[in-house]
Backbone as CSV, one residue per row, in Angstrom:
resi,resn,N_x,N_y,N_z,CA_x,CA_y,CA_z,C_x,C_y,C_z
1,MET,2.136,-22.847,-6.206,2.932,-22.041,-5.135,1.932,-21.290,-4.343
2,ASN,1.941,-21.488,-3.149,1.181,-20.644,-2.199,1.396,-19.134,-2.066
3,LYS,0.706,-18.524,-1.324,0.847,-17.062,-1.266,2.170,-16.749,-0.447
4,GLN,2.474,-17.371,0.760,3.620,-17.315,1.432,4.955,-17.568,0.302
5,GLU,4.870,-18.593,-0.161,5.909,-18.859,-1.164,5.948,-17.788,-2.137
6,GLN,5.051,-17.394,-2.708,5.042,-16.354,-3.771,5.821,-15.037,-3.170
7,TYR,5.421,-14.754,-2.109,6.056,-13.519,-1.403,7.553,-13.680,-1.109
8,GLU,7.866,-14.952,-0.617,9.103,-15.264,-0.274,9.951,-15.242,-1.579
9,ALA,9.509,-15.616,-2.799,10.308,-15.432,-3.989,10.409,-14.062,-4.493
10,PHE,9.257,-13.377,-4.394,9.297,-11.985,-4.612,10.019,-11.091,-4.011
11,LEU,10.178,-11.050,-2.559,10.804,-10.053,-1.855,12.170,-9.735,-2.245
12,PRO,13.044,-10.770,-2.666,14.554,-10.295,-3.023,14.382,-9.692,-4.158
13,GLN,13.501,-9.936,-5.258,13.416,-9.144,-6.317,13.138,-7.395,-6.152
14,LEU,12.093,-7.712,-5.215,11.560,-6.169,-4.812,12.778,-5.313,-4.040
15,GLN,13.441,-6.188,-3.091,14.610,-5.580,-2.589,15.532,-4.993,-3.503
16,GLY,15.768,-5.578,-4.719,16.885,-5.028,-5.693,16.219,-3.786,-6.234
17,LEU,14.859,-3.533,-6.492,14.462,-2.372,-7.024,14.472,-1.297,-5.869
18,ILE,14.496,-1.453,-4.711,14.261,-0.559,-3.603,15.843,-0.259,-3.543
19,ASP,16.698,-0.825,-3.694,18.104,-0.651,-3.356,18.785,-0.073,-4.587
20,GLU,18.196,0.245,-5.609,18.556,0.725,-6.964,18.938,2.366,-6.849
21,THR,17.951,2.940,-6.165,17.906,4.374,-6.173,17.466,4.778,-4.998
22,GLN,17.631,6.098,-4.636,17.094,6.605,-3.350,16.023,7.871,-3.704
23,GLU,15.482,7.719,-5.074,14.560,8.837,-5.395,13.273,8.109,-4.983
24,ALA,12.634,8.629,-4.088,11.399,8.183,-3.414,10.487,7.762,-4.472
25,VAL,10.018,8.720,-5.360,8.920,8.657,-6.381,9.268,7.583,-7.255
26,SER,10.572,7.497,-7.682,11.001,6.385,-8.597,10.759,4.988,-8.116
27,VAL,11.270,4.780,-6.777,11.223,3.623,-6.255,9.799,3.297,-5.963
28,MET,8.785,4.227,-5.499,7.418,3.810,-5.273,6.751,3.439,-6.623
29,ALA,7.136,4.008,-7.687,6.629,3.822,-9.035,6.934,2.260,-9.355
30,ASN,8.251,2.028,-9.241,8.652,0.596,-9.539,8.103,-0.410,-8.562
31,VAL,7.958,-0.114,-7.273,7.405,-0.961,-6.405,6.002,-1.453,-6.798
32,CYS,5.160,-0.337,-7.077,3.823,-0.393,-7.575,3.854,-1.471,-8.680
33,ALA,4.560,-1.047,-9.669,4.505,-1.920,-10.843,4.929,-3.376,-10.724
34,ALA,5.846,-3.564,-9.843,6.431,-4.993,-9.434,5.214,-5.628,-8.627
35,LEU,4.668,-5.111,-7.722,3.579,-5.778,-7.005,2.358,-6.010,-7.824
36,GLN,2.197,-5.054,-8.800,0.820,-5.410,-9.521,1.320,-6.425,-10.613
37,ALA,2.472,-6.384,-11.194,2.844,-7.601,-12.154,2.842,-8.984,-11.460
38,GLU,3.215,-8.859,-10.368,3.419,-10.189,-9.458,1.948,-10.638,-8.889
39,PHE,1.202,-9.943,-8.534,-0.022,-10.361,-7.876,-1.141,-10.011,-8.604
40,GLY,-1.377,-9.241,-9.463,-2.391,-8.779,-10.314,-3.637,-8.351,-9.507
41,TRP,-3.469,-7.483,-8.538,-4.603,-6.919,-7.765,-5.178,-5.891,-8.654
42,TRP,-6.384,-5.403,-8.273,-7.111,-4.240,-8.970,-6.436,-3.041,-9.035
43,TRP,-5.877,-2.795,-7.938,-5.210,-1.494,-7.693,-4.128,-1.372,-6.700
44,THR,-3.079,-0.953,-7.091,-1.829,-0.908,-6.090,-1.219,0.451,-6.262
45,GLY,-0.936,1.233,-5.021,-0.496,2.531,-5.108,-0.181,3.173,-3.758
46,PHE,0.504,4.328,-3.977,0.935,5.000,-2.619,0.249,6.323,-2.652
47,TYR,-0.305,6.655,-1.445,-0.709,8.028,-1.147,0.464,8.655,-0.293
48,LEU,0.772,9.943,-0.429,1.719,10.481,0.424,1.064,11.411,1.308
49,ALA,1.717,11.352,2.545,1.254,12.381,3.699,1.640,13.740,3.504
50,ARG,0.810,14.731,3.238,1.025,16.065,3.395,-0.154,17.047,4.033
51,GLY,0.499,17.529,5.150,-0.404,18.232,6.111,-1.252,17.173,6.681
52,GLU,-2.622,17.301,6.656,-3.731,16.462,7.121,-4.289,15.732,6.130
53,ARG,-3.750,15.425,4.909,-4.135,14.833,3.966,-3.235,13.829,3.228
54,LEU,-3.723,12.985,2.658,-2.881,11.859,1.931,-3.183,12.306,0.463
55,ILE,-2.192,12.397,-0.367,-2.383,12.878,-1.858,-1.865,11.536,-2.478
56,LEU,-2.538,11.524,-3.783,-2.238,10.370,-4.805,-0.739,10.554,-5.206
57,GLY,-0.143,9.237,-5.058,1.271,9.195,-5.518,1.141,8.160,-6.627
58,PRO,2.434,7.527,-6.943,2.582,6.651,-7.860,1.603,5.418,-7.695
59,PHE,1.049,4.918,-8.872,0.081,3.661,-8.613,-0.009,3.000,-10.118
60,GLN,-0.494,1.886,-9.932,-0.889,0.922,-11.015,-2.365,0.684,-10.813
61,GLY,-3.156,0.859,-12.094,-4.688,0.506,-12.014,-5.412,1.702,-12.705
62,PRO,-6.639,1.614,-12.271,-7.570,2.590,-12.864,-7.299,4.022,-11.946
63,VAL,-8.002,5.065,-12.612,-7.928,6.413,-12.003,-8.372,6.288,-10.304
64,ALA,-7.781,7.227,-9.634,-8.093,7.205,-8.073,-8.371,8.459,-7.561
65,CYS,-8.740,8.409,-6.345,-9.077,9.798,-5.625,-7.672,10.521,-5.418
66,TYR,-7.971,11.888,-5.503,-6.692,12.627,-5.460,-6.366,12.797,-3.966
67,GLN,-7.083,12.806,-3.095,-6.778,13.030,-1.617,-7.654,12.506,-0.801
68,ILE,-7.177,12.180,0.430,-7.808,11.403,1.492,-7.632,12.166,2.702
69,PRO,-8.501,12.606,3.513,-8.401,13.342,4.999,-7.891,12.377,5.854
70,PHE,-6.966,12.827,6.824,-6.469,12.017,7.943,-7.656,11.370,8.625
71,GLY,-7.570,10.138,8.934,-8.500,9.302,9.610,-9.718,8.998,8.885
72,ARG,-9.770,9.341,7.649,-11.002,9.039,6.842,-10.603,7.781,5.986
73,GLY,-11.654,7.033,5.597,-11.523,5.799,4.683,-10.461,4.729,5.227
74,VAL,-10.103,3.784,4.495,-9.288,2.828,4.913,-7.808,3.400,5.105
75,CYS,-7.444,4.173,4.005,-6.185,4.659,3.947,-5.898,5.923,5.141
76,GLY,-6.823,6.723,5.366,-6.736,7.734,6.360,-6.686,6.929,7.807
77,THR,-7.480,5.946,7.996,-7.399,5.051,9.093,-6.127,4.550,9.477
78,ALA,-5.557,3.858,8.687,-4.270,3.266,8.672,-3.211,4.254,8.954
79,TRP,-3.205,5.577,8.518,-2.417,6.764,8.684,-2.600,7.018,10.206
80,GLU,-3.839,7.018,10.662,-4.271,7.591,11.961,-3.664,6.503,13.098
81,ARG,-3.942,5.406,12.839,-3.630,4.231,13.699,-2.269,4.070,13.668
82,ARG,-1.518,4.267,12.612,0.103,4.046,12.450,0.053,2.406,12.408
83,ALA,-0.751,1.776,11.737,-0.746,0.471,11.635,-1.774,-0.068,10.294
84,THR,-1.150,-1.346,9.886,-1.891,-1.787,8.762,-3.263,-2.124,9.014
85,VAL,-4.259,-1.884,8.215,-5.535,-2.081,8.171,-5.885,-3.140,6.990
86,VAL,-6.604,-4.393,7.396,-6.824,-5.372,6.352,-8.465,-5.211,6.489
87,VAL,-9.128,-4.909,5.221,-10.630,-5.007,5.197,-10.995,-6.061,4.213
88,PRO,-11.801,-7.040,4.721,-12.236,-8.079,3.849,-13.185,-7.751,3.022
89,ASP,-14.195,-6.809,3.295,-15.251,-6.310,2.528,-15.261,-4.838,2.827
90,VAL,-15.068,-4.150,1.714,-14.998,-2.610,1.906,-16.385,-1.913,2.191
91,GLU,-17.293,-2.649,1.820,-18.834,-2.289,1.928,-19.212,-2.184,3.607
92,ALA,-18.507,-3.069,4.181,-18.695,-3.137,5.667,-17.839,-2.366,6.516
93,PHE,-16.792,-1.510,5.875,-15.946,-0.664,6.699,-16.571,0.677,6.862
94,PRO,-16.829,1.183,7.919,-17.397,2.567,8.141,-16.638,3.586,7.617
95,GLY,-17.026,4.319,6.720,-16.576,5.418,6.255,-15.662,5.286,4.924
96,HIS,-15.889,4.126,4.417,-14.913,3.794,3.229,-15.166,4.787,2.233
97,ILE,-14.002,5.169,1.534,-14.078,5.977,0.360,-14.012,5.112,-0.964
98,ALA,-14.927,5.247,-1.709,-15.105,4.361,-2.950,-14.594,5.201,-4.220
99,CYS,-13.427,4.905,-4.430,-12.792,5.390,-5.642,-13.154,4.594,-6.898
100,SER,-13.508,3.223,-6.670,-14.091,2.364,-7.630,-15.036,1.560,-6.961
101,SER,-16.259,1.398,-7.531,-17.305,0.557,-7.143,-16.921,-0.780,-7.559
102,LEU,-15.680,-1.198,-8.191,-15.275,-2.556,-8.370,-14.192,-3.084,-7.097
103,SER,-13.817,-2.083,-6.304,-12.982,-2.799,-5.195,-14.012,-3.387,-4.146
104,ARG,-13.480,-4.549,-3.738,-14.224,-5.294,-2.724,-13.608,-5.518,-1.430
105,SER,-12.067,-5.672,-1.543,-11.438,-5.873,-0.433,-10.138,-4.877,-0.462
106,GLU,-9.569,-4.689,0.769,-8.331,-3.687,0.617,-7.390,-3.974,1.757
107,ILE,-6.212,-3.540,1.655,-5.199,-3.581,2.612,-4.525,-2.480,2.449
108,VAL,-4.076,-1.705,3.664,-3.302,-0.547,3.589,-2.056,-0.614,4.546
109,VAL,-1.012,-0.397,4.251,0.221,-0.359,5.131,0.861,0.670,5.191
110,PRO,1.226,1.339,6.248,1.707,2.594,6.526,3.220,2.357,6.129
111,VAL,3.836,3.658,5.718,5.289,3.657,5.536,5.934,4.885,6.383
112,PHE,7.008,4.667,7.146,7.322,5.650,7.992,8.576,6.301,7.628
113,ASP,9.073,7.449,7.976,10.027,8.132,7.662,11.298,8.067,8.899
114,ALA,12.157,8.716,8.682,13.427,8.596,9.713,12.839,8.960,11.206
115,LYS,11.854,9.789,11.197,11.361,10.246,12.384,10.320,9.425,13.166
116,GLY,9.976,8.442,12.279,8.995,7.489,12.721,7.512,8.017,12.636
117,GLU,7.581,8.909,11.581,6.117,9.509,11.059,5.621,8.673,9.988
118,VAL,4.332,8.628,9.875,3.926,8.123,8.702,4.104,9.218,7.513
119,CYS,4.723,8.769,6.473,5.166,9.658,5.221,4.342,9.114,4.074
120,ALA,3.874,7.996,3.974,2.997,7.614,2.903,2.191,6.170,3.333
121,VAL,1.270,5.846,2.594,0.595,4.504,2.941,0.651,3.810,1.522
122,LEU,0.809,2.443,1.495,0.623,1.571,0.563,-0.676,1.035,0.415
123,ASP,-1.474,1.272,-0.502,-2.985,0.971,-0.793,-3.149,-0.134,-1.724
124,ILE,-3.680,-1.212,-1.447,-3.932,-2.111,-2.287,-5.344,-2.683,-2.423
125,ASP,-6.167,-2.578,-3.428,-7.465,-3.005,-3.663,-7.428,-4.203,-4.513
126,SER,-8.639,-5.306,-4.139,-8.814,-6.442,-4.990,-10.351,-6.375,-5.382
127,LYS,-10.667,-6.875,-6.721,-12.030,-7.043,-6.896,-12.640,-8.226,-6.003
128,ASP,-11.789,-8.879,-5.359,-12.519,-10.253,-4.576,-12.608,-10.014,-3.377
129,LEU,-13.621,-10.395,-2.638,-13.931,-10.281,-1.197,-12.817,-11.133,-0.364
130,ALA,-12.368,-10.545,0.695,-11.466,-11.183,1.549,-10.280,-11.783,0.914
131,CYS,-9.533,-10.918,0.011,-8.415,-11.060,-0.730,-7.218,-11.329,0.147
132,PHE,-7.098,-10.246,1.076,-5.872,-10.150,1.928,-6.065,-10.727,3.376
133,ASP,-4.907,-11.220,3.661,-5.008,-11.787,5.159,-3.759,-11.687,5.907
134,ASP,-3.356,-12.218,6.885,-2.211,-12.028,7.731,-0.924,-12.330,6.881
135,THR,-0.964,-13.043,6.011,0.262,-13.332,5.219,0.540,-12.082,4.473
136,ASP,-0.423,-11.499,3.727,-0.199,-10.358,3.080,0.255,-9.218,4.041
137,ARG,-0.353,-8.899,5.095,0.024,-8.041,6.111,1.382,-8.117,6.440
138,ARG,1.906,-9.329,6.894,3.326,-9.634,7.179,4.286,-9.258,6.339
139,TYR,4.004,-9.827,5.053,4.939,-9.744,3.886,5.021,-8.226,3.412
140,LEU,3.930,-7.524,3.345,3.810,-6.315,2.680,4.450,-5.059,3.839
141,GLU,4.387,-5.501,5.030,5.036,-4.688,6.059,6.379,-4.809,6.039
142,GLN,7.028,-6.102,5.789,8.419,-6.060,5.594,8.852,-5.418,4.405
143,ALA,8.072,-5.578,3.363,8.528,-4.633,2.068,8.413,-3.226,2.167
144,MET,7.533,-2.754,3.175,7.460,-1.411,3.331,8.511,-0.864,4.311
145,LYS,8.986,-1.696,5.219,10.004,-1.379,6.171,11.367,-1.360,5.347
146,SER,11.449,-2.348,4.469,12.747,-2.077,3.415,12.556,-0.784,2.634
147,LEU,11.420,-0.442,2.178,11.248,0.867,1.259,11.658,2.026,2.372
148,SER,11.086,1.945,3.439,11.125,3.095,4.395,12.906,3.210,4.760
149,GLU,13.462,2.135,4.953,14.896,2.112,5.480,15.806,2.574,4.366
150,ALA,15.365,2.259,3.015,16.222,2.589,1.943,15.959,3.987,1.576
151,VAL,14.764,4.553,1.488,14.388,5.820,0.806,13.950,6.896,1.726
152,PHE,13.527,6.491,2.970,12.982,7.694,3.766,13.768,7.745,4.961
153,ARG,15.009,7.447,5.072,15.906,7.526,6.192,16.801,8.525,5.921
C-alpha cells in the first residue's frame, strides 16, 4: 500500500474518532495515538496556542519542549504563516528548536478555530530525512480541517 492509499484507508477511521466527542483534549489525544499507531513516526503531538506561545498538548513519543514562542522553530513558523510547513532536514531549517536530536524531518499543520485563528498545531517528527511530502501535507490538512470543524467551531 502506498502512502496515499494508507491515508485514504485511515482517514475514515480518524473521522470516527473526531466525531465521537467534542472534548478537544480527548479528541487530540486519540488523534495522536491513531496517527502514531498507523504511521509509526518518531513524535506526533499538538501544541496549543496560548497568548504568544504554543504550549505542549497531547502527544505520543518521547518528552518534548513545553513551550514554543510565536514565529520560532517549525511550529512557531507554521503558526505565524498560518500554513503547513514541511521540513525535509531540520538541521537546515533556520531557528529549528531541537527537542530531540533524533528528529531529522518534520511537518507542522495549523488547526483553526471558529474565528479562523490558529488555536493549535499538529507537529510530527521523523527519525528519517525527507519523510514528509505533499501527500502528507494534503491528507494531514484534511484531517486537521475535520478536527477543527468538529471540535473548535
